[in-house]
RODO-2510 file (C-alpha; in nm, 4 decimals, decimal comma):
residues 576
     n   res          X          Y          Z
     1     x     0,0000     0,0000     0,0000
     2     x     0,1440     0,3344    -0,1069
     3     x     0,2227     0,6067     0,1445
     4     x    -0,0724     0,8265     0,0433
     5     x    -0,3100     0,5285     0,0727
     6     x    -0,1704     0,4607     0,4219
     7     x    -0,2174     0,8247     0,5195
     8     x    -0,5715     0,8298     0,3781
     9     x    -0,6543     0,5251     0,5879
    10     x    -0,5110     0,6992     0,8927
    11     x    -0,7154     1,0168     0,8302
    12     x    -1,0347     0,8146     0,7776
    13     x    -0,9723     0,6255     1,1015
    14     x    -0,9340     0,9569     1,2851
    15     x    -1,2607     1,0874     1,1390
    16     x    -1,4459     0,7668     1,2285
    17     x    -1,3180     0,7910     1,5869
    18     x    -1,4846     1,1329     1,5985
    19     x    -1,8141     0,9682     1,5054
    20     x    -1,8344     1,0699     1,1396
    21     x    -1,8769     0,8399     0,8391
    22     x    -1,6939     0,9373     0,5220
    23     x    -1,4415     0,8296     0,2615
    24     x    -1,1762     1,1009     0,2608
    25     x    -0,9134     1,1440    -0,0088
    26     x    -0,5898     1,3334     0,0390
    27     x    -0,5453     1,5678    -0,2577
    28     x    -0,2482     1,7620    -0,3929
    29     x    -0,2419     2,1087    -0,2438
    30     x    -0,3551     2,3869    -0,4756
    31     x    -0,1535     2,6341    -0,2656
    32     x     0,1885     2,4866    -0,1914
    33     x     0,2705     2,7602     0,0579
    34     x     0,0181     2,6062     0,2973
    35     x     0,1298     2,2432     0,2656
    36     x     0,2046     1,9410     0,0483
    37     x    -0,1521     1,8091     0,0509
    38     x    -0,5011     1,9093     0,1559
    39     x    -0,8107     1,7414     0,3006
    40     x    -1,1433     1,8810     0,1811
    41     x    -1,3871     1,6825     0,3967
    42     x    -1,4954     1,9367     0,6581
    43     x    -1,7747     2,0997     0,4608
    44     x    -1,9414     1,7702     0,3692
    45     x    -1,9143     1,6531     0,7303
    46     x    -2,0546     1,9843     0,8532
    47     x    -2,3744     1,9287     0,6548
    48     x    -2,4142     1,5842     0,8110
    49     x    -2,3534     1,7066     1,1658
    50     x    -2,5089     2,0524     1,1452
    51     x    -2,1860     2,2162     1,2623
    52     x    -1,9510     2,4857     1,1404
    53     x    -1,6987     2,3315     0,8961
    54     x    -1,4018     2,5052     1,0610
    55     x    -1,5108     2,3565     1,3921
    56     x    -1,5072     2,0071     1,2425
    57     x    -1,1742     2,0740     1,0706
    58     x    -1,0296     2,1732     1,4065
    59     x    -1,1650     1,8535     1,5681
    60     x    -0,9859     1,6497     1,3010
    61     x    -0,6476     1,8255     1,3182
    62     x    -0,6493     1,8086     1,6992
    63     x    -0,6437     1,4287     1,6644
    64     x    -0,3494     1,4162     1,4225
    65     x    -0,0202     1,2734     1,5451
    66     x     0,3322     1,3531     1,4233
    67     x     0,2833     1,1967     1,0793
    68     x     0,1946     1,5436     0,9598
    69     x     0,3672     1,8768     1,0064
    70     x     0,2648     2,2310     0,9163
    71     x    -0,1013     2,1439     0,9777
    72     x    -0,3266     2,4463     0,9225
    73     x    -0,6850     2,5328     0,8347
    74     x    -0,7687     2,7773     0,5600
    75     x    -1,0930     2,9327     0,4391
    76     x    -1,4167     2,7588     0,5373
    77     x    -1,2389     2,4444     0,6557
    78     x    -0,9708     2,3291     0,4133
    79     x    -0,7114     2,1280     0,6073
    80     x    -0,3562     2,1653     0,4777
    81     x    -0,0869     1,9177     0,5749
    82     x     0,2752     1,8421     0,5016
    83     x     0,4216     1,4935     0,5425
    84     x     0,6754     1,4727     0,8247
    85     x     1,0407     1,4235     0,7333
    86     x     1,0503     1,0959     0,9252
    87     x     0,7582     0,9476     0,7289
    88     x     0,8886     1,0854     0,3994
    89     x     1,2389     0,9438     0,4523
    90     x     1,1105     0,6024     0,5546
    91     x     0,8872     0,5695     0,2478
    92     x     1,1534     0,7021     0,0102
    93     x     1,4192     0,4603     0,1339
    94     x     1,1762     0,1682     0,1060
    95     x     1,1132     0,2689    -0,2554
    96     x     1,4720     0,3094    -0,3787
    97     x     1,4895    -0,0477    -0,5073
    98     x     1,1197    -0,1295    -0,4876
    99     x     0,9074     0,0367    -0,7568
   100     x     0,6109    -0,1753    -0,6470
   101     x     0,5926     0,0477    -0,3399
   102     x     0,4299     0,3062    -0,5669
   103     x     0,1643     0,0707    -0,7076
   104     x    -0,1687     0,0268    -0,5289
   105     x    -0,2507    -0,3116    -0,6745
   106     x    -0,6031    -0,4504    -0,6891
   107     x    -0,6841    -0,7516    -0,4772
   108     x    -0,8928    -0,9011    -0,7604
   109     x    -0,6615    -0,9784    -1,0491
   110     x    -0,8135    -0,9890    -1,3957
   111     x    -0,7399    -1,1787    -1,7160
   112     x    -0,7643    -0,9222    -1,9956
   113     x    -0,7380    -0,9769    -2,3710
   114     x    -0,5893    -0,6728    -2,5462
   115     x    -0,6456    -0,6105    -2,9169
   116     x    -0,4192    -0,3259    -3,0326
   117     x    -0,2233    -0,4063    -3,3499
   118     x    -0,4691    -0,3948    -3,6332
   119     x    -0,2357    -0,3734    -3,9337
   120     x    -0,4013    -0,4730    -4,2610
   121     x    -0,2346    -0,7424    -4,4654
   122     x    -0,1114    -0,6284    -4,8087
   123     x    -0,1585    -0,2628    -4,7168
   124     x     0,1237    -0,0354    -4,6073
   125     x     0,1014     0,0607    -4,2400
   126     x     0,0010     0,4251    -4,2143
   127     x     0,0633     0,6805    -3,9407
   128     x    -0,2545     0,5788    -3,7543
   129     x    -0,1130     0,2319    -3,6893
   130     x     0,1520     0,4029    -3,4807
   131     x    -0,1040     0,4289    -3,2003
   132     x    -0,0455     0,0612    -3,1210
   133     x     0,1855     0,2278    -2,8656
   134     x    -0,1142     0,2875    -2,6432
   135     x    -0,2124    -0,0787    -2,6220
   136     x     0,1476    -0,1879    -2,5623
   137     x     0,1957     0,0565    -2,2757
   138     x    -0,1424    -0,0216    -2,1210
   139     x    -0,0479    -0,3896    -2,1321
   140     x     0,2747    -0,3186    -1,9436
   141     x     0,0867    -0,1062    -1,6918
   142     x    -0,1753    -0,3767    -1,6352
   143     x     0,1037    -0,6277    -1,5747
   144     x     0,2666    -0,3893    -1,3253
   145     x    -0,0641    -0,3822    -1,1347
   146     x    -0,0723    -0,7626    -1,1338
   147     x    -0,3319    -0,8323    -1,4038
   148     x    -0,2793    -1,1153    -1,6524
   149     x    -0,2837    -0,9974    -2,0130
   150     x    -0,3197    -1,1754    -2,3469
   151     x    -0,2247    -0,9555    -2,6414
   152     x    -0,3404    -1,0227    -2,9966
   153     x    -0,2247    -0,8230    -3,2990
   154     x    -0,5466    -0,9138    -3,4882
   155     x    -0,4380    -0,8680    -3,8508
   156     x    -0,6897    -0,7488    -4,1069
   157     x    -0,6350    -1,0496    -4,3337
   158     x    -0,9818    -1,1591    -4,4453
   159     x    -1,2552    -1,0042    -4,6548
   160     x    -1,2911    -0,7729    -4,9525
   161     x    -0,9401    -0,6139    -4,9429
   162     x    -0,7847    -0,9587    -4,9836
   163     x    -1,0150    -1,0328    -5,2768
   164     x    -0,9068    -0,7092    -5,4427
   165     x    -0,5366    -0,7837    -5,3980
   166     x    -0,5728    -1,1355    -5,5386
   167     x    -0,7772    -1,0049    -5,8339
   168     x    -0,5013    -0,7556    -5,9196
   169     x    -0,2327    -1,0238    -5,8894
   170     x    -0,4390    -1,2292    -6,1323
   171     x    -0,4365    -0,9299    -6,3666
   172     x    -0,0590    -0,9067    -6,3413
   173     x     0,0219    -1,2799    -6,3478
   174     x    -0,2659    -1,4844    -6,4924
   175     x    -0,0235    -1,7714    -6,5525
   176     x     0,0249    -1,8387    -6,1790
   177     x    -0,0853    -2,1898    -6,0737
   178     x    -0,3031    -2,0534    -5,7916
   179     x    -0,5755    -1,9582    -6,0400
   180     x    -0,5984    -2,3110    -6,1819
   181     x    -0,9338    -2,4628    -6,0693
   182     x    -0,7546    -2,7992    -6,0424
   183     x    -0,4855    -2,6664    -5,8065
   184     x    -0,4168    -2,9292    -5,5393
   185     x    -0,2022    -2,7499    -5,2899
   186     x     0,1523    -2,7799    -5,4226
   187     x     0,2973    -2,4345    -5,4796
   188     x     0,6406    -2,2682    -5,5070
   189     x     0,8040    -2,1722    -5,1778
   190     x     0,8806    -1,8235    -5,3086
   191     x     0,6044    -1,5652    -5,2997
   192     x     0,5011    -1,4326    -5,6408
   193     x     0,4840    -1,0798    -5,4960
   194     x     0,7080    -0,8752    -5,2696
   195     x     0,5905    -0,6491    -4,9897
   196     x     0,6877    -0,3455    -5,1977
   197     x     0,4651    -0,4705    -5,4796
   198     x     0,1785    -0,5294    -5,2365
   199     x     0,2057    -0,1654    -5,1308
   200     x     0,1295    -0,0689    -5,4921
   201     x    -0,1214    -0,3445    -5,5707
   202     x    -0,3914    -0,2636    -5,3155
   203     x    -0,4282     0,1106    -5,3964
   204     x    -0,4387     0,0249    -5,7668
   205     x    -0,6995    -0,2482    -5,7135
   206     x    -0,9067    -0,0233    -5,4895
   207     x    -0,9149     0,2446    -5,7615
   208     x    -1,0144    -0,0085    -6,0271
   209     x    -1,2974    -0,1316    -5,8076
   210     x    -1,4483     0,2175    -5,8094
   211     x    -1,4106     0,2589    -6,1844
   212     x    -1,4916    -0,0905    -6,3128
   213     x    -1,8039    -0,2762    -6,1971
   214     x    -1,6960    -0,6006    -6,3645
   215     x    -1,3597    -0,5879    -6,1851
   216     x    -1,5333    -0,5175    -5,8531
   217     x    -1,7692    -0,8120    -5,9010
   218     x    -1,4791    -1,0428    -5,9889
   219     x    -1,2939    -0,9344    -5,6737
   220     x    -1,6074    -1,0059    -5,4710
   221     x    -1,6352    -1,3542    -5,6215
   222     x    -1,2682    -1,4181    -5,5403
   223     x    -1,3338    -1,3111    -5,1808
   224     x    -1,6198    -1,5596    -5,1514
   225     x    -1,4155    -1,8419    -5,3099
   226     x    -1,1291    -1,7661    -5,0694
   227     x    -1,3602    -1,7712    -4,7667
   228     x    -1,5134    -2,0977    -4,8917
   229     x    -1,1714    -2,2655    -4,8968
   230     x    -1,0542    -2,2554    -5,2611
   231     x    -0,7159    -2,4330    -5,2437
   232     x    -0,5345    -2,2196    -5,4990
   233     x    -0,6558    -1,8897    -5,3596
   234     x    -0,5762    -1,9985    -5,0052
   235     x    -0,2221    -2,0903    -5,1116
   236     x    -0,1722    -1,7487    -5,2730
   237     x    -0,3347    -1,5820    -4,9712
   238     x    -0,0816    -1,7525    -4,7402
   239     x     0,2041    -1,6079    -4,9468
   240     x     0,0517    -1,2599    -4,9232
   241     x     0,0010    -1,2929    -4,5487
   242     x     0,3528    -1,4259    -4,4822
   243     x     0,5214    -1,1512    -4,6829
   244     x     0,3094    -0,8709    -4,5386
   245     x     0,3228    -0,9945    -4,1788
   246     x     0,7023    -1,0151    -4,1774
   247     x     0,7319    -0,6545    -4,2865
   248     x     0,4743    -0,5343    -4,0325
   249     x     0,6409    -0,7355    -3,7564
   250     x     0,9701    -0,5543    -3,8231
   251     x     0,7935    -0,2238    -3,7631
   252     x     0,6233    -0,3537    -3,4485
   253     x     0,9624    -0,4769    -3,3237
   254     x     1,1137    -0,1344    -3,3899
   255     x     0,8327     0,0214    -3,1874
   256     x     0,8827    -0,2264    -2,8988
   257     x     0,5283    -0,3562    -2,9540
   258     x     0,4991    -0,7270    -2,8837
   259     x     0,2073    -0,9673    -2,9016
   260     x     0,1353    -1,3024    -2,7412
   261     x    -0,0686    -1,4110    -3,0428
   262     x    -0,0355    -1,3248    -3,4092
   263     x    -0,3988    -1,3948    -3,4954
   264     x    -0,6034    -1,2322    -3,7671
   265     x    -0,9627    -1,2107    -3,8791
   266     x    -0,9022    -1,5399    -4,0621
   267     x    -0,8473    -1,7225    -3,7323
   268     x    -1,2050    -1,6400    -3,6366
   269     x    -1,3442    -1,7661    -3,9695
   270     x    -1,3916    -2,1280    -3,8455
   271     x    -1,6204    -1,9955    -3,5719
   272     x    -1,8506    -1,7937    -3,7983
   273     x    -2,0980    -2,0782    -3,8558
   274     x    -2,1088    -2,1527    -3,4816
   275     x    -2,1992    -1,7898    -3,4146
   276     x    -2,4630    -1,7840    -3,6880
   277     x    -2,6142    -2,1052    -3,5510
   278     x    -2,6390    -1,9512    -3,2033
   279     x    -2,8082    -1,6395    -3,3394
   280     x    -3,0530    -1,8413    -3,5468
   281     x    -3,1365    -2,0795    -3,2612
   282     x    -3,2133    -1,7839    -3,0331
   283     x    -3,4210    -1,6111    -3,2983
   284     x    -3,1849    -1,3151    -3,3109
   285     x    -3,0945    -1,3389    -3,6810
   286     x    -3,3503    -1,2372    -3,9393
   287     x    -3,3652    -1,1879    -4,3147
   288     x    -3,3850    -0,8423    -4,4666
   289     x    -3,3835    -0,7993    -4,8459
   290     x    -3,2084    -1,1334    -4,8798
   291     x    -2,9389    -1,0493    -4,6240
   292     x    -2,9086    -1,1781    -4,2684
   293     x    -2,9085    -0,9128    -3,9958
   294     x    -2,9325    -0,8817    -3,6173
   295     x    -3,1081    -0,5909    -3,4473
   296     x    -2,9218    -0,4478    -3,1470
   297     x    -3,1224    -0,1288    -3,0951
   298     x    -3,2723    -0,0874    -2,7475
   299     x    -3,5872     0,0953    -2,6439
   300     x    -3,3858     0,3437    -2,4412
   301     x    -3,1685     0,4479    -2,7387
   302     x    -3,2002     0,8118    -2,8379
   303     x    -2,9500     0,7773    -3,1216
   304     x    -2,9324     0,5773    -3,4398
   305     x    -2,8271     0,2163    -3,3827
   306     x    -2,8064     0,0210    -3,7091
   307     x    -2,8416    -0,3588    -3,7058
   308     x    -2,5429    -0,5885    -3,7336
   309     x    -2,4934    -0,7035    -4,0932
   310     x    -2,4190    -1,0752    -4,0689
   311     x    -2,4410    -1,2197    -4,4214
   312     x    -2,4932    -1,0316    -4,7481
   313     x    -2,7603    -1,1394    -4,9954
   314     x    -2,4895    -1,3051    -5,2063
   315     x    -2,3722    -1,5132    -4,9097
   316     x    -2,0587    -1,3090    -4,8279
   317     x    -1,9534    -1,2896    -4,4625
   318     x    -1,9112    -0,9363    -4,3319
   319     x    -1,6874    -0,7497    -4,0870
   320     x    -1,9580    -0,7493    -3,8171
   321     x    -1,9859    -1,1290    -3,8301
   322     x    -1,6099    -1,1727    -3,8079
   323     x    -1,6049    -0,9431    -3,5032
   324     x    -1,8650    -1,1578    -3,3247
   325     x    -1,6721    -1,4720    -3,4205
   326     x    -1,3490    -1,3219    -3,2874
   327     x    -1,5093    -1,2570    -2,9491
   328     x    -1,6551    -1,6089    -2,9568
   329     x    -1,3075    -1,7490    -3,0258
   330     x    -1,1489    -1,5470    -2,7458
   331     x    -1,4060    -1,6688    -2,4967
   332     x    -1,3588    -2,0254    -2,6222
   333     x    -0,9776    -2,0177    -2,6107
   334     x    -0,9044    -1,7959    -2,3123
   335     x    -1,2258    -1,7262    -2,1178
   336     x    -1,1038    -1,3788    -2,0153
   337     x    -1,2643    -1,1519    -1,7573
   338     x    -1,2354    -0,8581    -1,9952
   339     x    -1,1579    -0,7810    -2,3612
   340     x    -1,0213    -0,4369    -2,4517
   341     x    -1,0014    -0,2934    -2,8036
   342     x    -0,7654    -0,0106    -2,8988
   343     x    -0,8726     0,1441    -3,2289
   344     x    -0,9619     0,4791    -3,3814
   345     x    -1,2387     0,6592    -3,1908
   346     x    -1,4389     0,6646    -3,5135
   347     x    -1,4994     0,2901    -3,4807
   348     x    -1,6946     0,3301    -3,1575
   349     x    -2,0332     0,2561    -3,3171
   350     x    -1,9094    -0,0688    -3,4709
   351     x    -1,7830    -0,1932    -3,1370
   352     x    -2,0950    -0,0851    -2,9504
   353     x    -2,2992    -0,2877    -3,2002
   354     x    -2,0695    -0,5894    -3,1643
   355     x    -2,0677    -0,5733    -2,7837
   356     x    -2,4457    -0,5551    -2,7738
   357     x    -2,4667    -0,8469    -3,0145
   358     x    -2,2501    -1,0884    -2,8162
   359     x    -2,4169    -0,9875    -2,4882
   360     x    -2,7614    -1,0414    -2,6354
   361     x    -2,6590    -1,3782    -2,7789
   362     x    -2,4915    -1,4970    -2,4587
   363     x    -2,1605    -1,5443    -2,6396
   364     x    -1,9857    -1,3794    -2,3447
   365     x    -2,0554    -1,4313    -1,9758
   366     x    -2,2874    -1,1898    -1,7982
   367     x    -1,9983    -1,0360    -1,6062
   368     x    -1,7524    -1,0248    -1,8984
   369     x    -1,6353    -0,6661    -1,9527
   370     x    -1,6026    -0,5530    -2,3148
   371     x    -1,4201    -0,2222    -2,3349
   372     x    -1,3628     0,0024    -2,6345
   373     x    -1,0542     0,2187    -2,5786
   374     x    -1,0807     0,4625    -2,8671
   375     x    -0,8007     0,6982    -2,9595
   376     x    -0,7778     1,0238    -3,1532
   377     x    -0,6005     1,0978    -3,4788
   378     x    -0,2473     1,2209    -3,5449
   379     x    -0,2674     1,5517    -3,7311
   380     x    -0,0283     1,7847    -3,9075
   381     x     0,0271     2,1488    -3,8196
   382     x    -0,2794     2,2375    -4,0255
   383     x    -0,4930     2,0374    -3,7829
   384     x    -0,5810     1,7810    -4,0502
   385     x    -0,4738     1,4137    -4,0599
   386     x    -0,0953     1,3939    -4,0968
   387     x     0,0171     1,3705    -4,4599
   388     x     0,3324     1,3731    -4,6679
   389     x     0,4577     1,6952    -4,8269
   390     x     0,2876     1,6051    -5,1546
   391     x    -0,0451     1,5544    -4,9756
   392     x    -0,0452     1,1750    -4,9682
   393     x    -0,1195     0,9527    -4,6695
   394     x     0,1824     0,9436    -4,4397
   395     x     0,3129     0,5888    -4,4004
   396     x     0,4379     0,4714    -4,0637
   397     x     0,7813     0,4071    -4,2147
   398     x     0,7743     0,7621    -4,3512
   399     x     0,6963     0,9050    -4,0066
   400     x     0,9770     0,7058    -3,8453
   401     x     1,2244     0,8264    -4,1108
   402     x     1,1069     1,1862    -4,0715
   403     x     1,1818     1,1802    -3,6979
   404     x     1,5060     0,9833    -3,7376
   405     x     1,6412     1,2322    -3,9926
   406     x     1,5633     1,5203    -3,7551
   407     x     1,7354     1,3561    -3,4568
   408     x     2,0454     1,1907    -3,6045
   409     x     2,2395     1,5142    -3,6742
   410     x     2,1823     1,6296    -3,3149
   411     x     2,3805     1,3406    -3,1631
   412     x     2,7378     1,4267    -3,0583
   413     x     2,9854     1,3980    -3,3437
   414     x     3,2284     1,1824    -3,1438
   415     x     2,9676     0,9036    -3,1249
   416     x     3,0029     0,6983    -3,4415
   417     x     2,9322     0,3623    -3,6026
   418     x     2,6869     0,1095    -3,4621
   419     x     2,6668     0,2967    -3,1326
   420     x     2,5514     0,6124    -3,3118
   421     x     2,2935     0,4186    -3,5136
   422     x     2,1623     0,2494    -3,1989
   423     x     2,1305     0,5798    -3,0118
   424     x     1,9593     0,7452    -3,3088
   425     x     1,7046     0,4617    -3,3277
   426     x     1,6352     0,4686    -2,9539
   427     x     1,5924     0,8468    -2,9462
   428     x     1,3641     0,8229    -3,2489
   429     x     1,1577     0,5657    -3,0617
   430     x     1,1531     0,7809    -2,7463
   431     x     1,0376     1,0826    -2,9479
   432     x     0,7602     0,8931    -3,1214
   433     x     0,6383     0,7092    -2,8125
   434     x     0,6384     1,0032    -2,5733
   435     x     0,4714     1,2404    -2,8174
   436     x     0,2027     0,9812    -2,8909
   437     x     0,1318     0,8945    -2,5273
   438     x     0,1394     1,2469    -2,3800
   439     x    -0,2092     1,3550    -2,4994
   440     x    -0,5141     1,2016    -2,3347
   441     x    -0,5948     0,8845    -2,5299
   442     x    -0,9101     1,0142    -2,7020
   443     x    -0,7528     1,3454    -2,8021
   444     x    -0,6508     1,4319    -3,1584
   445     x    -0,3043     1,5850    -3,1515
   446     x    -0,0678     1,7724    -3,3808
   447     x     0,2589     1,5983    -3,4576
   448     x     0,5198     1,8751    -3,4572
   449     x     0,8508     1,7174    -3,5604
   450     x     1,0684     2,0129    -3,4602
   451     x     0,9037     2,0504    -3,1191
   452     x     0,9017     1,6788    -3,0351
   453     x     1,2705     1,6318    -3,1209
   454     x     1,3977     1,9030    -2,8887
   455     x     1,6402     1,7985    -2,6154
   456     x     1,4695     2,0153    -2,3540
   457     x     1,1051     2,0465    -2,2630
   458     x     0,8244     1,7934    -2,2567
   459     x     0,9790     1,5443    -2,4970
   460     x     1,0873     1,1819    -2,4957
   461     x     1,4466     1,2869    -2,5571
   462     x     1,4447     1,5023    -2,2429
   463     x     1,3140     1,2094    -2,0380
   464     x     1,5805     0,9750    -2,1772
   465     x     1,8475     1,2434    -2,1321
   466     x     1,7610     1,2677    -1,7619
   467     x     1,8055     0,8933    -1,7059
   468     x     2,1320     0,9009    -1,9042
   469     x     2,2613     1,1873    -1,6908
   470     x     2,1746     1,0109    -1,3641
   471     x     2,3158     0,6790    -1,4824
   472     x     2,6455     0,8503    -1,5673
   473     x     2,6572     1,0047    -1,2186
   474     x     2,5814     0,6744    -1,0447
   475     x     2,8554     0,4996    -1,2415
   476     x     3,1057     0,7512    -1,1043
   477     x     2,9945     0,7362    -0,7397
   478     x     2,9088     0,3702    -0,6999
   479     x     2,7628     0,3239    -0,3494
   480     x     2,6279     0,0079    -0,1854
   481     x     2,2966     0,0249    -0,0002
   482     x     2,2174     0,3915    -0,0788
   483     x     2,0200     0,5641     0,1948
   484     x     1,8551     0,9053     0,2032
   485     x     1,9737     1,0229     0,5428
   486     x     1,8262     1,3700     0,5686
   487     x     1,6340     1,6421     0,3853
   488     x     1,8937     1,9189     0,3720
   489     x     1,7107     2,1601     0,1431
   490     x     1,3807     2,2384    -0,0287
   491     x     1,4956     2,0898    -0,3614
   492     x     1,5370     1,7457    -0,2060
   493     x     1,2051     1,7770    -0,0301
   494     x     1,0280     1,8801    -0,3513
   495     x     1,1514     1,5656    -0,5259
   496     x     1,0509     1,3373    -0,2382
   497     x     0,7051     1,4931    -0,2162
   498     x     0,6628     1,4676    -0,5936
   499     x     0,7349     1,0934    -0,5687
   500     x     0,4525     1,0517    -0,3168
   501     x     0,2169     1,1653    -0,5968
   502     x     0,3224     0,8774    -0,8236
   503     x     0,0774     0,6110    -0,6950
   504     x    -0,2273     0,8228    -0,7815
   505     x    -0,0737     0,9059    -1,1178
   506     x    -0,0249     0,5354    -1,1951
   507     x    -0,3760     0,4522    -1,0764
   508     x    -0,5245     0,7250    -1,2999
   509     x    -0,3446     0,5842    -1,6054
   510     x    -0,4491     0,2329    -1,5046
   511     x    -0,8163     0,3228    -1,4699
   512     x    -0,8398     0,5453    -1,7783
   513     x    -0,6179     0,3287    -2,0024
   514     x    -0,4354     0,6491    -2,0930
   515     x    -0,0657     0,7166    -2,0381
   516     x    -0,0825     1,0972    -2,0284
   517     x    -0,0644     1,1024    -1,6465
   518     x     0,2611     0,9074    -1,6530
   519     x     0,4090     1,1263    -1,9276
   520     x     0,3270     1,4385    -1,7276
   521     x     0,4832     1,2889    -1,4147
   522     x     0,8038     1,1912    -1,5983
   523     x     0,8450     1,5480    -1,7223
   524     x     0,7743     1,7047    -1,3827
   525     x     1,0082     1,4693    -1,1965
   526     x     1,2821     1,5137    -1,4597
   527     x     1,2532     1,8914    -1,4352
   528     x     1,2805     1,8853    -1,0557
   529     x     1,5807     1,6557    -1,0640
   530     x     1,7658     1,8501    -1,3351
   531     x     1,7193     2,1719    -1,1370
   532     x     1,8538     1,9974    -0,8264
   533     x     2,1426     1,8469    -1,0251
   534     x     2,2348     2,1858    -1,1709
   535     x     2,2463     2,3487    -0,8271
   536     x     2,4543     2,0807    -0,6513
   537     x     2,7902     1,9274    -0,7373
   538     x     2,6939     1,5848    -0,6059
   539     x     3,0197     1,3947    -0,6553
   540     x     3,2179     1,6751    -0,4887
   541     x     2,9739     1,7526    -0,2060
   542     x     3,1808     1,8120     0,1102
   543     x     2,9122     1,7295     0,3671
   544     x     2,9242     1,3498     0,3837
   545     x     2,5645     1,3039     0,4991
   546     x     2,4358     1,5321     0,2269
   547     x     2,6489     1,3531    -0,0329
   548     x     2,5051     1,0127     0,0655
   549     x     2,1559     1,1606     0,0547
   550     x     2,2104     1,3132    -0,2891
   551     x     2,3439     0,9876    -0,4313
   552     x     2,0598     0,7831    -0,2825
   553     x     1,8073     1,0385    -0,4097
   554     x     1,9624     1,0106    -0,7567
   555     x     1,9312     0,6331    -0,7397
   556     x     1,5653     0,6607    -0,6379
   557     x     1,4839     0,9018    -0,9208
   558     x     1,6754     0,6914    -1,1727
   559     x     1,4983     0,3687    -1,0781
   560     x     1,1618     0,5443    -1,0850
   561     x     1,2175     0,7002    -1,4279
   562     x     1,3607     0,3762    -1,5623
   563     x     1,0501     0,1829    -1,4570
   564     x     0,8170     0,4477    -1,5957
   565     x     0,9990     0,4577    -1,9301
   566     x     0,9764     0,0804    -1,9452
   567     x     0,5980     0,1042    -1,9041
   568     x     0,5993     0,3412    -2,2020
   569     x     0,8210     0,0895    -2,3905
   570     x     1,0974     0,3511    -2,4234
   571     x     1,4603     0,2335    -2,4204
   572     x     1,7390     0,4092    -2,2338
   573     x     2,0763     0,5044    -2,3827
   574     x     2,4199     0,5256    -2,2221
   575     x     2,5230     0,8494    -2,3910
   576     x     2,3739     1,1151    -2,6180
***
């Protein structure tokens, strides 16, 4: 239990001893000159008891022991407190090598499936796919709180886009054996198309679909034949998937995004008929103009709620059906307590429909939590979705290169070779990750390359620079069993008090599935430490007690920042 949680329990016990019932929270002080924290319970208690709030506030503070100092009452009954040096030192020393001391873990651990990759096979990953960072970091945070996670990349590898790609390959190479109706499964080990070619094929096929009805119909027929198990098309499809997945996996690896399962929409395909059978047996599926649909609208809805489209009139399986089958599969394979989806906020309606559908059909348990964690878009300086200079869609590789080219020249000239390349890649990653995770998850944000690659300010580079600086110091002053002995000045105290705020920051990120709280804390802690570091020559400090305190404080800050950066999936560097 974190220090603030312990102190909240203590304050609540004091209030209960006075005969009042309440659940008091200790909040950060809005006026630091009056104390580190404040308690705002007196006015609510006054209404219950019919007393003056200042009178009740006085009753409470009169019961406080020496855990708090500088206790005072302001205004109509706001209680201001500062944490005593003794309590602050004890908690800080317990936390130097124990980051868990800052995590208020839940007693009830959950098994949570996380869906946050979402790259589409045969299509180049665009800048929006970069937001897989959110799911990766939330996964790490959930694990830190003790929850079990199962992560699935969930490739878009089934449906109309695949039919279009195969139709265009047929246009390019009609002689390939995969289009032979007598194909029996033997095919060359080499793919007939490269990933670079796939990046050209889909946009071209998509354009042809709009301009040529015959071409569009042929692509649709190919999609149906593929979904019905045509051997030749499945063999070609496997080549496309293998080539495209390998390229996407390289990008995910670069971004430190890892997945327990590399499943796609196709993995749910075998469960589609099971789902349709359930819906039909329960009378939830009905025909409409030859198609099969499921109504999910409720009487209380005051907004449009379209039905789920299950099967088209021509027998084609749709995205909605695959979504239900995916949830069915996840319940069948893993039986999770919760399933969380990280996708663009604009997909919220689709997921609300799907969640209603599986609940209505009993595909998930009554207490299974289905959570849509939508995120905003990445925009350019014009406030519109981020694009290339020529106005095209910005690819994820293009964004990475843009940031890398801005950072690489800023690295010290004496760092060369593989070391320079490694540092440039890690700082690129830090820039991308931190800039993407700093806004609240649902917020659209402007990606400003120049601003985000600065070495000072609220940037990933500044956060990494701080850990590098502290690591260099600790390597010079290696000390066993570091201990913070005293609080010799306000700068040390400010850092220690800031660290007591970390548990609530972590809990806020944990509950909201948004890393902005952690990003803010990293910047604030880094700023406090760098100010302290600039004002004190730690390795040459003459007062021995102060020197030991400064070194131990540096170790505490370093370990804290290191753990927080790891949650954000940001790597450290040894020099910059």
